N, CA, C and O of each residue as an XYZ file, in Angstrom:
752
protein
N      20.801    -27.631      4.693
C      21.374    -27.849      4.269
C      22.834    -27.786      3.939
O      23.191    -27.159      2.941
N      23.920    -28.544      4.903
C      25.213    -27.930      4.705
C      26.075    -27.414      3.460
O      25.336    -27.784      2.548
N      27.078    -26.846      2.885
C      27.167    -27.049      1.913
C      27.848    -28.019      1.207
O      27.860    -27.993     -0.024
N      28.465    -28.949      1.900
C      29.243    -30.259      1.896
C      28.248    -30.965      1.325
O      28.414    -31.370      0.175
N      26.824    -31.290      2.145
C      26.264    -31.743      1.370
C      25.590    -31.589     -0.060
O      25.496    -32.430     -0.953
N      25.068    -30.032     -0.014
C      25.086    -29.678     -1.314
C      25.850    -29.681     -2.449
O      25.426    -29.761     -3.601
N      27.319    -29.567     -1.990
C      28.362    -29.919     -3.131
C      27.964    -31.537     -3.489
O      27.159    -31.754     -4.395
N      28.435    -32.400     -2.902
C      27.981    -33.737     -3.216
C      27.217    -34.150     -4.084
O      27.448    -34.873     -5.053
N      26.032    -33.556     -3.636
C      24.314    -33.314     -4.422
C      24.719    -33.012     -5.795
O      24.448    -33.810     -6.692
N      25.657    -31.382     -6.145
C      25.470    -31.052     -7.661
C      26.606    -31.910     -7.780
O      26.915    -31.983     -8.969
N      27.260    -32.503     -7.146
C      28.485    -33.027     -8.257
C      28.061    -34.142     -8.985
O      28.435    -34.429    -10.123
N      26.963    -34.995     -8.027
C      26.107    -36.120     -8.364
C      25.269    -35.648     -9.962
O      25.416    -36.212    -11.046
N      24.376    -34.433     -9.643
C      23.990    -34.087    -10.704
C      24.889    -33.968    -11.911
O      24.320    -33.991    -13.002
N      26.360    -33.829    -11.888
C      27.159    -33.581    -13.059
C      27.022    -34.477    -13.826
O      26.637    -34.331    -14.986
N      27.481    -36.148    -12.999
C      27.613    -37.127    -13.494
C      26.387    -37.909    -13.876
O      26.521    -38.987    -14.457
N      25.183    -37.421    -13.579
C      24.100    -38.223    -14.083
C      23.661    -37.171    -15.560
O      23.015    -37.650    -16.493
N      23.986    -36.180    -15.551
C      24.393    -35.770    -16.849
C      25.022    -35.853    -17.633
O      24.794    -35.217    -18.662
N      26.147    -36.703    -17.516
C      26.677    -37.989    -18.386
C      28.172    -36.728    -18.448
O      29.012    -36.887    -19.333
N      28.281    -35.863    -17.694
C      29.870    -35.035    -17.623
C      30.557    -35.824    -16.323
O      30.025    -36.495    -15.439
N      32.039    -35.451    -16.577
C      32.979    -35.809    -15.505
C      33.713    -34.672    -14.720
O      34.499    -33.772    -15.018
N      32.925    -35.250    -13.254
C      32.780    -33.755    -12.547
C      34.747    -33.389    -12.142
O      35.375    -32.390    -11.789
N      35.049    -34.624    -12.408
C      36.889    -34.528    -12.017
C      37.743    -33.589    -13.468
O      38.935    -33.307    -13.346
N      37.071    -33.244    -14.586
C      37.328    -32.634    -15.698
C      37.313    -31.256    -15.388
O      36.276    -30.630    -15.173
N      38.939    -30.572    -15.353
C      39.338    -29.994    -14.719
C      38.010    -28.535    -14.749
O      37.632    -28.067    -13.675
N      37.539    -28.072    -15.895
C      36.642    -26.879    -15.653
C      35.657    -27.165    -14.619
O      34.865    -26.353    -14.142
N      35.788    -28.466    -14.300
C      33.990    -28.430    -13.724
C      34.418    -29.039    -12.141
O      33.447    -29.402    -11.477
N      35.722    -29.173    -11.513
C      36.305    -29.493    -10.243
C      35.605    -28.414     -9.394
O      35.190    -28.878     -8.332
N      35.362    -27.105     -9.571
C      35.218    -26.433     -8.048
C      33.503    -26.265     -8.518
O      32.786    -25.845     -7.610
N      32.720    -26.600    -10.036
C      31.355    -26.266    -10.240
C      30.892    -26.743     -8.925
O      30.506    -25.727     -8.346
N      30.724    -27.804     -8.119
C      29.831    -28.099     -7.554
C      29.658    -27.135     -6.020
O      28.609    -26.876     -5.430
N      31.146    -26.716     -5.630
C      31.170    -25.802     -4.515
C      30.747    -24.340     -5.379
O      29.774    -23.932     -4.745
N      30.958    -23.542     -6.303
C      30.354    -22.829     -6.683
C      28.462    -22.781     -6.814
O      27.694    -21.915     -6.395
N      28.151    -24.109     -7.580
C      26.913    -24.056     -7.524
C      26.004    -23.848     -6.235
O      24.925    -23.255     -6.208
N      26.646    -24.445     -5.195
C      26.365    -24.400     -3.933
C      26.151    -23.551     -3.130
O      25.262    -23.457     -2.284
N      27.447    -22.541     -3.530
C      27.066    -21.376     -2.795
C      26.255    -20.146     -3.715
O      25.844    -19.107     -3.198
N      26.148    -20.395     -4.803
C      25.383    -19.323     -5.447
C      23.989    -20.278     -5.002
O      23.055    -19.478     -5.057
N      23.613    -21.220     -4.714
C      21.956    -21.675     -4.635
C      21.897    -21.271     -2.940
O      20.860    -20.773     -2.503
N      22.687    -21.437     -2.327
C      22.700    -20.438     -0.795
C      22.440    -19.263     -1.119
O      21.351    -19.025     -0.598
N      22.830    -18.266     -1.740
C      22.600    -17.134     -1.630
C      21.343    -17.095     -2.489
O      20.335    -16.485     -2.133
N      21.433    -17.731     -3.570
C      20.100    -17.416     -4.581
C      18.570    -17.707     -3.317
O      17.478    -17.235     -3.632
N      18.663    -18.188     -2.500
C      17.519    -18.806     -0.987
C      17.614    -18.322     -0.077
O      16.876    -18.669      0.846
N      18.699    -17.144      0.133
C      18.762    -16.986      1.331
C      17.636    -16.041      2.417
O      17.681    -15.861      3.634
N      16.493    -15.482      1.195
C      15.376    -15.155      1.926
C      15.030    -15.949      2.840
O      14.267    -15.448      3.666
N      15.471    -17.614      3.088
C      14.740    -18.075      4.142
C      15.308    -17.753      5.457
O      14.648    -17.842      6.492
N      16.529    -17.381      5.412
C      17.281    -16.777      6.749
C      16.444    -15.384      7.257
O      16.510    -14.937      8.401
N      15.836    -14.941      6.417
C      15.387    -13.637      6.385
C      14.110    -13.717      7.114
O      13.368    -14.682      6.937
N      13.713    -12.461      8.177
C      12.348    -12.425      8.651
C      11.712    -11.111      7.998
O      11.973    -10.072      8.603
N      10.898    -10.996      6.829
C      10.490     -9.757      6.675
C       9.275     -9.515      7.451
O       8.645     -9.219      6.435
N       8.791     -9.443      7.965
C       8.178     -8.954      9.581
C       9.273     -7.891     10.135
O       9.265     -6.668      9.992
N      10.026     -8.543     10.674
C      10.782     -7.886     11.279
C      11.954     -6.539     10.489
O      12.440     -5.595     11.112
N      12.120     -6.782      9.306
C      12.884     -6.307      8.797
C      12.038     -4.556      8.668
O      12.551     -3.510      9.065
N      10.882     -4.673      8.113
C       9.829     -3.399      8.332
C       9.709     -2.767      9.616
O       9.862     -1.547      9.662
N       9.361     -3.659     11.080
C       9.572     -2.986     12.353
C      10.597     -2.651     12.376
O      10.666     -1.829     13.290
N      11.641     -2.782     11.863
C      13.260     -2.213     12.688
C      13.419     -0.587     11.879
O      14.542     -0.082     11.887
N      12.713     -0.122     11.466
C      12.723      1.198     10.548
C      10.950      1.961     10.390
O      10.624      2.699      9.460
N       9.947      1.507     11.639
C       8.773      2.324     11.558
C       8.774      3.270     12.229
O       8.937      3.159     13.444
N       8.530      4.888     11.426
C       8.430      5.992     12.013
C       7.005      6.071     11.992
O       6.259      5.305     11.382
N       6.615      7.220     12.822
C       5.446      7.787     13.294
C       5.417      9.161     12.923
O       6.200      9.995     13.378
N       4.505      9.402     12.085
C       4.308     10.512     10.989
C       2.547     10.719     10.452
O       1.659      9.875     10.331
N       2.545     12.104     10.234
C       1.071     12.488      9.984
C       0.660     12.157      8.288
O      -0.422     12.307      7.722
N       2.205     11.568      7.658
C       1.846     11.938      6.508
C       0.716     10.679      5.597
O       0.736      9.448      5.581
N       0.102     11.368      5.138
C      -1.325     10.513      4.736
C      -1.664     10.539      2.899
O      -2.765     10.384      2.370
N      -0.354     10.780      2.222
C      -0.700     10.808      0.849
C       0.226      9.482      0.053
O       1.315      9.399      0.622
N       0.118      8.599     -0.914
C       0.966      7.711     -1.196
C       2.058      7.536     -1.106
O       2.523      8.656     -0.896
N       2.982      6.716     -1.127
C       4.519      6.424     -0.894
C       4.400      5.355     -1.833
O       3.878      4.254     -1.659
N       4.870      5.750     -2.699
C       5.810      4.370     -4.006
C       7.278      4.458     -4.141
O       7.909      5.513     -4.220
N       7.914      2.920     -4.167
C       8.790      2.912     -4.616
C       8.265      2.338     -5.536
O       7.133      1.856     -5.494
N       9.129      2.311     -6.625
C       8.896      1.677     -8.052
C      10.914      1.264     -8.747
O      12.076      1.341     -8.348
N      10.048      0.803    -10.067
C      11.238     -0.490    -10.359
C      12.451     -1.082     -9.333
O      13.640     -0.765     -9.290
N      11.925     -1.764     -8.773
C      12.575     -2.579     -7.260
C      13.447     -3.712     -8.307
O      12.506     -4.234     -8.905
N      14.422     -4.213     -8.718
C      14.840     -4.645     -8.997
C      14.623     -6.434     -7.975
O      15.052     -6.670     -6.846
N      13.757     -7.473     -8.986
C      13.316     -8.838     -8.436
C      14.160    -10.003     -9.194
O      13.983    -10.202    -10.396
N      14.880    -10.592     -8.600
C      15.517    -11.473     -8.420
C      15.162    -12.819     -8.154
O      15.899    -13.180     -7.236
N      13.988    -14.266     -8.672
C      14.005    -15.280     -7.848
C      14.265    -16.651     -8.519
O      14.976    -16.549     -9.519
N      13.858    -17.935     -8.211
C      13.507    -19.019     -8.464
C      12.639    -19.614     -8.825
O      12.280    -20.111     -7.757
N      12.088    -19.915     -9.424
C      11.018    -20.758    -10.313
C      10.890    -22.139     -9.279
O      11.649    -23.103     -9.385
N       9.989    -22.063     -8.451
C       9.965    -23.279     -7.653
C       9.444    -24.590     -8.747
O       9.508    -25.661     -8.143
N       9.086    -24.708     -9.792
C       8.934    -25.611    -10.466
C      10.075    -25.970    -10.983
O      10.472    -27.073    -10.609
N      10.883    -25.274    -11.886
C      12.130    -25.831    -12.087
C      13.251    -25.186    -11.888
O      14.332    -25.568    -12.335
N      13.119    -24.375    -11.347
C      14.408    -23.907    -10.471
C      15.273    -23.079    -11.483
O      16.481    -22.840    -11.467
N      14.230    -22.689    -12.422
C      15.572    -21.789    -13.116
C      15.021    -19.922    -12.744
O      13.972    -19.757    -12.121
N      15.625    -19.028    -13.078
C      15.360    -17.509    -12.761
C      13.923    -17.209    -13.391
O      13.333    -17.868    -14.247
N      13.594    -16.271    -12.872
C      12.724    -15.202    -13.121
C      13.251    -13.725    -11.971
O      13.740    -13.640    -10.844
N      12.738    -12.596    -13.212
C      13.479    -11.246    -12.981
C      12.580    -10.641    -13.415
O      11.646    -11.112    -14.064
N      12.819     -9.029    -12.978
C      12.132     -8.077    -13.679
C      11.741     -6.861    -12.492
O      12.739     -6.531    -11.851
N      11.119     -6.510    -12.295
C      10.387     -5.291    -11.264
C       9.189     -5.441    -10.376
O       8.162     -6.120    -10.413
N       9.777     -4.431     -9.456
C       8.241     -4.684     -8.572
C       8.072     -3.094     -7.911
O       8.986     -2.600     -7.252
N       7.017     -2.498     -8.129
C       6.471     -1.267     -8.022
C       5.311     -1.405     -6.604
O       4.264     -2.051     -6.598
N       5.769     -0.755     -5.711
C       4.860     -0.915     -4.288
C       4.774      0.279     -3.637
O       5.535      1.153     -3.222
N       3.473      0.013     -3.685
C       2.998      1.717     -2.769
C       2.111      1.492     -1.270
O       1.288      0.608     -1.031
N       2.469      2.345     -0.578
C       1.242      2.366      0.496
C       0.629      3.918      0.819
O       1.241      4.968      0.623
N      -0.647      3.787      1.327
C      -0.844      5.037      1.994
C      -0.852      4.938      3.671
O      -1.620      4.202      4.290
N       0.024      5.709      4.213
C       0.269      5.575      5.385
C      -1.140      5.846      6.604
O      -1.984      6.691      6.307
N      -1.228      5.316      7.501
C      -1.991      5.589      8.336
C      -1.495      6.097      9.925
O      -1.977      5.653     10.967
N      -0.763      6.799      9.861
C       0.096      7.104     11.242
C       1.272      6.690     11.344
O       1.857      7.365     12.191
N       2.036      5.768     10.820
C       3.545      4.991     10.656
C       4.010      5.180      8.963
O       3.350      5.167      7.924
N       5.452      5.356      9.247
C       5.784      5.290      7.884
C       6.890      4.000      7.932
O       6.926      3.169      8.840
N       7.614      4.020      6.973
C       8.618      2.682      7.064
C       9.682      3.570      6.044
O       9.562      4.237      5.017
N      10.830      3.150      6.994
C      12.596      3.608      6.133
C      12.351      3.279      4.475
O      11.953      2.235      3.959
N      12.658      4.295      3.977
C      12.299      3.375      2.157
C      13.299      2.356      1.598
O      13.224      1.864      0.471
N      14.183      2.112      2.454
C      15.091      0.754      1.995
C      14.569     -0.426      2.292
O      14.767     -1.372      1.529
N      13.972     -0.545      3.208
C      13.111     -1.462      3.974
C      12.021     -2.287      2.523
O      11.986     -3.504      2.339
N      11.452     -1.528      1.904
C      10.694     -2.358      0.815
C      11.717     -3.259     -0.050
O      11.743     -4.485     -0.153
N      12.430     -2.430     -0.556
C      13.151     -3.213     -1.281
C      13.956     -4.679     -0.412
O      14.273     -5.791     -0.833
N      14.031     -4.265      0.455
C      14.775     -5.755      1.640
C      13.584     -6.218      1.731
O      13.786     -7.432      1.737
N      12.500     -6.066      1.805
C      11.056     -6.906      2.036
C      11.640     -8.161      0.910
O      12.267     -9.212      1.038
N      11.016     -7.356     -0.285
C      11.442     -7.565     -1.430
C      12.210     -8.891     -1.784
O      11.799     -9.931     -2.299
N      13.660     -8.461     -1.270
C      14.445    -10.102     -1.479
C      14.056    -10.672     -0.587
O      13.675    -11.839     -0.676
N      14.051    -10.044      0.423
C      13.568    -11.730      1.339
C      12.742    -12.835      0.782
O      12.994    -14.037      0.859
N      11.481    -12.132      0.077
C      10.750    -13.260     -0.306
C      11.240    -13.384     -1.515
O      11.596    -14.562     -1.543
N      11.456    -12.968     -2.421
C      12.170    -12.783     -3.933
C      13.389    -14.326     -3.555
O      13.157    -15.334     -4.223
N      14.326    -14.382     -2.744
C      15.316    -15.101     -2.781
C      14.624    -16.353     -1.781
O      14.859    -16.640     -0.607
N      13.958    -16.774     -2.481
C      13.154    -18.073     -2.386
C      12.739    -18.673     -3.076
O      12.350    -18.141     -4.116
N      12.566    -20.247     -2.884
C      12.078    -21.001     -4.608
C      10.740    -20.414     -4.183
O      10.244    -20.465     -3.057
N      10.100    -19.684     -5.597
C       8.687    -19.119     -5.533
C       8.113    -19.175     -7.112
O       8.556    -19.330     -8.250
N       6.547    -18.897     -6.277
C       6.010    -18.540     -7.959
C       5.709    -16.890     -7.418
O       5.651    -16.545     -6.238
N       5.521    -15.892     -8.759
C       5.189    -14.954     -8.856
C       4.046    -14.286     -8.139
O       4.063    -13.206     -7.549
N       2.928    -15.234     -8.320
C       1.715    -14.732     -7.973
C       2.209    -15.134     -6.443
O       2.760    -14.111     -6.036
N       2.248    -15.736     -5.821
C       2.755    -16.039     -4.572
C       3.614    -14.165     -3.684
O       3.232    -13.312     -2.883
N       4.750    -14.414     -4.446
C       5.499    -13.467     -4.418
C       4.878    -12.065     -4.120
O       5.236    -11.277     -3.244
N       4.116    -11.953     -4.812
C       3.302    -10.703     -4.920
C       2.287    -10.231     -3.673
O       2.092     -9.125     -3.171
N       1.729    -11.545     -3.397
C       1.047    -11.173     -2.141
C       1.403    -11.371     -0.855
O       0.678    -10.874      0.006
N       2.843    -12.299     -0.366
C       3.643    -11.703      0.204
C       3.984    -10.443      0.840
O       3.830    -10.049      1.996
N       4.516     -9.877     -0.257
C       5.104     -8.626     -0.016
C       4.058     -7.455      0.404
O       4.276     -6.508      1.159
N       2.326     -7.923     -0.599
C       1.508     -6.819      0.103
C       1.081     -7.232      1.441
O       0.574     -6.376      2.164
N       1.260     -8.789      1.994
C       0.414     -8.996      3.268
C       1.650     -8.369      4.311
O       1.254     -7.603      5.189
N       2.726     -8.586      4.262
C       3.523     -8.194      4.981
C       3.722     -7.012      5.550
O       4.003     -6.810      6.732
N       3.518     -5.925      4.373
C       3.590     -4.111      3.943
C       2.242     -4.299      4.864
O       2.587     -4.024      6.014
N       1.057     -4.600      4.842
C      -0.276     -4.496      5.182
C      -0.156     -5.056      7.100
O      -0.700     -4.464      8.033
N       0.284     -5.698      7.152
C       0.174     -6.536      8.436
C       1.103     -5.535      9.391
O       0.670     -5.187     10.489
N       2.276     -5.135      8.959
C       3.290     -4.654      9.370
C       2.911     -3.036      9.877
O       2.848     -2.717     11.064
N       2.670     -2.081      8.714
C       2.465     -0.971      8.509
C       1.033     -0.672      9.288
O       1.036      0.054     10.283
N      -0.036     -1.193      8.851
C      -1.272     -1.459      9.152
C      -1.658      0.066      8.411
O      -2.045      0.989      9.128
N      -1.539      0.217      7.141
C      -1.897      1.614      6.282
C      -3.052      1.270      5.668
O      -3.427      0.118      5.452
N      -3.777      2.560      5.305
C      -4.836      2.443      4.557
C      -4.721      1.909      3.095
O      -5.760      2.154      2.482
N      -3.997      1.403      2.510
C      -3.855      0.416      1.577
C      -2.614     -0.065      1.181
O      -1.637      0.508      1.665
N      -2.414     -1.056      0.353
C      -1.106     -1.639     -0.041
C      -1.665     -1.881     -1.832
O      -2.796     -2.213     -2.188
N      -0.526     -1.605     -2.678
C      -0.575     -1.913     -4.249
C       1.042     -2.549     -4.423
O       2.080     -2.026     -4.017
N       0.919     -3.537     -4.986
C       1.741     -4.408     -5.543
C       1.786     -4.692     -6.830
O       1.061     -5.503     -7.407
N       2.708     -3.977     -7.342
C       2.654     -4.832     -9.115
C       4.340     -5.206     -9.771
O       5.270     -4.536    -10.219
N       4.138     -6.285     -9.583
C       5.178     -7.531    -10.454
C       5.173     -7.560    -11.699
O       4.141     -7.943    -12.250
N       6.378     -7.145    -12.543
C       6.582     -7.762    -13.944
C       7.558     -8.642    -14.087
O       8.606     -8.094    -13.745
N       7.717     -9.611    -14.385
C       8.877    -10.584    -14.189
C       8.878    -11.156    -16.022
O       7.860    -11.235    -16.710
N      10.183    -11.462    -16.451
C      10.707    -12.510    -17.424
C      10.899    -13.878    -16.750
O      11.463    -13.831    -15.657
N      10.585    -14.915    -17.138
C      10.473    -16.412    -16.583
C      11.379    -17.304    -17.199
O      10.819    -18.321    -17.608
N      12.770    -17.247    -17.428
C      13.113    -18.108    -17.402
C      12.939    -19.620    -18.127
O      13.629    -20.164    -18.990
N      11.766    -20.056    -17.438
C      11.385    -21.470    -17.906
C      10.231    -21.533    -18.728
O       9.746    -22.628    -19.014
N       9.611    -20.181    -19.247
C       9.308    -19.692    -20.550
C      10.377    -19.417    -21.572
O      10.080    -19.681    -22.738
N      11.274    -19.052    -21.387
C      12.054    -18.440    -22.131
C      13.068    -19.603    -22.944
O      13.254    -19.749    -24.152
N      13.657    -20.383    -21.728
C      14.573    -21.134    -22.155
C      14.090    -22.667    -22.919
O      14.664    -23.050    -23.938
N      13.118    -23.355    -22.363
C      12.412    -24.535    -22.123
C      10.856    -24.188    -22.691
O      10.455    -23.128    -23.170
N      10.076    -25.532    -22.454
C       9.151    -25.202    -22.623
C       8.531    -24.812    -24.126
O       8.576    -25.464    -25.169
N       7.808    -23.222    -23.792
C       7.351    -22.580    -24.883
C       8.267    -21.444    -25.744
O       8.037    -20.774    -26.751
N       9.470    -21.579    -24.793
C      10.279    -20.689    -25.790
C       9.634    -19.468    -26.203
O       9.112    -19.463    -27.318
N       9.578    -18.308    -25.401
C       8.646    -17.110    -25.876
C       9.347    -16.213    -25.625
O       8.729    -15.407    -24.928
N      10.596    -15.827    -25.874
C      11.296    -14.757    -25.212
C      11.158    -13.716    -25.031
O      11.901    -13.061    -24.300
N       9.976    -13.173    -25.759
C       9.702    -11.588    -25.162
C       8.392    -11.761    -24.164
O       7.821    -10.670    -24.149
N       7.715    -12.686    -23.348
C       7.011    -13.023    -22.445
C       7.270    -12.110    -21.577
O       8.432    -11.947    -21.207
N       6.170    -11.285    -21.051
C       6.403    -11.005    -19.237
C       5.247    -10.808    -18.953
O       4.328    -10.396    -19.661
N       5.277    -11.274    -17.279
C       4.201    -11.756    -16.722
C       4.169    -10.487    -15.471
O       5.074     -9.990    -14.801
N       2.804    -10.263    -15.514
C       2.217     -9.170    -14.570
C       1.607     -9.677    -13.719
O       0.804    -10.520    -14.117
N       1.676     -9.415    -12.062
C       0.736     -9.719    -11.254
C       0.479     -8.825    -10.332
O       1.498     -8.172    -10.110
N      -0.512     -8.455     -9.618
C      -0.583     -7.427     -8.749
C      -1.693     -7.943     -7.819
O      -2.447     -8.867     -8.123
N      -1.729     -7.235     -6.604
C      -2.549     -7.464     -5.046
C      -2.251     -6.211     -4.516
O      -1.187     -5.645     -4.266
N      -3.706     -5.826     -4.372
C      -4.382     -4.489     -3.542
C      -4.624     -4.742     -2.472
O      -4.397     -5.936     -2.277
N      -5.129     -4.043     -1.265
C      -5.632     -3.766     -0.139
C      -6.267     -2.549      0.147
O      -5.866     -1.703     -0.653
N      -7.179     -2.039      1.031
C      -7.800     -1.140      1.060
C      -8.201      0.047      0.289
O      -9.186     -0.118     -0.430
N      -7.589      1.337      0.284
C      -8.175      2.001     -0.897
C      -7.536      2.006     -2.158
O      -7.826      2.783     -3.068
N      -6.568      1.034     -2.209
C      -6.175      0.565     -3.550
C      -7.078     -0.297     -3.884
O      -7.091     -0.196     -5.111
N      -8.130     -1.372     -3.489
C      -8.915     -2.138     -3.971
C     -10.140     -1.240     -3.962
O     -10.790     -1.506     -4.973
N     -10.731     -0.286     -3.247
C     -11.565      0.042     -2.946
C     -12.038      1.431     -3.690
O     -13.218      1.673     -3.943
N     -10.796      2.424     -4.044
C     -11.095      3.617     -4.844
C     -10.538      3.637     -5.719
O      -9.315      3.533     -5.627
N     -11.346      3.820     -7.372
C     -10.797      3.844     -8.138
C      -9.888      4.906     -8.885
O      -9.160      4.838     -9.875
N     -10.168      5.729     -8.166
C      -9.032      7.242     -8.085
C      -7.495      7.085     -7.838
O      -6.567      7.529     -8.514
N      -7.471      6.456     -6.877
C      -6.476      5.869     -6.282
C      -5.618      4.975     -6.551
O      -4.408      5.070     -6.341
N      -6.293      3.887     -7.120
C      -5.770      2.892     -8.164
C      -5.042      3.496     -9.598
O      -3.896      3.262     -9.983
N      -5.901      4.202    -10.147
C      -5.771      4.660    -11.230
C      -4.288      5.632    -11.160
O      -3.386      5.710    -11.994
N      -4.477      6.487     -9.500
C      -2.989      7.351     -9.508
C      -1.606      6.337     -9.664
O      -0.544      6.440    -10.278
N      -1.932      5.783     -9.182
C      -0.804      4.309     -8.591
C      -0.254      3.905    -10.049
O       0.810      4.296    -10.529
N      -1.069      3.155    -10.580
C      -0.564      2.598    -12.206
C      -0.189      4.227    -12.838
O       0.901      4.216    -13.411
N      -0.767      5.390    -12.843
C      -0.526      6.162    -13.451
C       1.160      7.209    -13.163
O       1.773      8.068    -13.796
N       1.315      6.558    -11.985
C       2.846      6.904    -11.189
C       4.235      6.267    -12.122
O       5.251      6.621    -12.721
N       3.210      4.753    -11.633
C       4.075      3.574    -11.799
C       4.768      3.524    -13.278
O       5.923      3.106    -13.370
N       3.894      4.046    -14.676
C       3.988      4.200    -16.055
C       5.184      5.580    -16.167
O       6.059      5.792    -17.007
N       4.837      6.239    -15.122
C       5.052      7.663    -15.417
C       6.916      7.878    -15.307
O       7.549      7.561    -14.299
N       7.355      8.291    -16.178
C       9.100      8.942    -16.602
C       9.502     10.087    -15.642
O       9.758     11.059    -16.353
N       9.627     10.316    -14.674
C       9.678     11.355    -13.796
C      11.172     11.511    -13.663
O      11.748     12.564    -13.392
N      11.632     10.543    -13.847
C      13.063     11.162    -12.970
C      14.363     10.881    -13.430
O      15.341     11.312    -12.818
């Protein structure tokens, strides 16, 4: 949708809320909100598979690769309010590794869409599994949801944790434990 159409819609929203969009403080609000929403949902313009495929390297490394504390910012598709937190992602290579910056980029590509945390977790896992074909993938995401904190039940200290696993992370308790221990460790 064009920015001008979005701007018109936000101007209408302001009017429907009982405000005057011609008021000095609100004059540029429709334009600013339209730009913000285009940015916050720019994941629709990205191909997560292509992000991974742009930096695959052949290596015989076969131990766990973990990128943790990846910042997550997304918008709840039910209320269009933010949820945010951290993602912890690991994979066990099977002859291929990926440039480390590509993992957070995949997180952004999926999180910068209208989302639910459960689907976000699975989409990230499946993308890494599909593109790298590793021996296993582990994804844990921890987020605070403004739809629970600002409205509804108003529980300000609640955090939602989701997880998704494939391969060795699903079938091997020791591998899963190692992942959880590394995520919890403060070694940096």
